[in-house]
C-alpha positions in Angstrom: 130.6 123.2 140.4 127.6 125.6 139.6 124.6 125.2 141.8 121.0 126.1 141.2 120.0 129.2 143.1 116.3 130.2 143.4 117.2 133.6 144.9 116.5 134.6 148.4 113.7 136.4 150.2 114.8 139.4 152.2 113.0 137.8 155.1 115.7 135.2 155.2 118.4 137.9 155.8 119.6 139.7 158.9 121.4 143.0 158.4 124.1 143.2 161.1 126.6 145.9 161.9 128.5 143.7 164.3 129.8 141.1 161.8 133.0 141.5 159.8 131.8 139.6 156.7 128.6 138.4 155.0 127.9 134.9 156.3 125.3 132.4 155.0 124.3 129.1 156.5 122.6 127.5 153.5 124.9 126.0 150.9 122.1 126.0 148.2 122.1 129.9 148.3 125.6 130.1 146.8 126.0 130.7 143.0 128.9 128.3 142.8 130.5 126.3 145.5 134.0 125.0 146.2 134.8 123.7 149.6 137.6 125.5 151.5 140.0 123.7 153.9 142.0 126.7 155.1 141.2 126.2 158.8 139.4 129.6 159.2 137.1 129.8 162.2 134.5 132.4 163.1 133.1 133.0 166.6 129.3 132.4 166.9 127.3 133.6 169.8 130.4 135.1 171.4 131.8 131.8 172.6 131.6 129.0 170.0 134.2 128.7 167.2 132.9 127.1 164.0 134.7 126.5 160.7 134.2 128.4 157.5 133.4 125.9 154.8 133.7 128.1 151.7 134.2 131.7 150.4 131.8 132.2 147.5 129.1 134.5 146.0 125.4 134.6 146.6 122.6 136.5 144.9 119.1 137.6 145.7 116.5 140.0 144.4 115.7 143.1 146.5 112.8 145.5 146.2 114.4 148.9 146.7 111.6 151.1 145.5 108.0 150.3 144.7 107.9 148.4 141.4 111.8 148.3 141.2 113.5 144.9 141.7 117.3 144.9 141.8 119.6 141.9 141.6 122.1 142.0 144.5 125.3 139.9 144.3 127.4 139.6 147.5 130.9 138.3 146.9 133.3 136.6 149.3 130.5 135.4 151.4 131.5 132.9 154.1 129.6 129.6 154.3 129.1 128.9 158.0 126.8 125.9 158.4 126.0 126.4 162.1 124.4 129.8 161.8 120.7 130.2 162.6 120.4 133.0 160.0 122.0 134.5 156.9 123.9 137.6 157.9 124.7 140.6 155.7 127.4 142.9 157.1 126.3 146.5 157.0 130.0 147.5 157.4 131.0 145.6 154.3 128.1 147.0 152.2 
């Protein structure tokens, strides 16, 4: 199923060097969406384990230089509903 994606403000992202993968909480941010039922869990806040609902791609526009807008596509992003923010892994980039 292909979903509408209006892009993403960079203000909605947190760059994190402590996460092992890109993780987004909002399902509507994904380009396409197929639910996963593989039992994968991630640790949130150091204690709570929460399920990964999907592994898909997201895109957003980024202003890298004045007047230059670039389309960024992140692949294999984990959908983790219980996150308070969308996380971009600096290590994966």
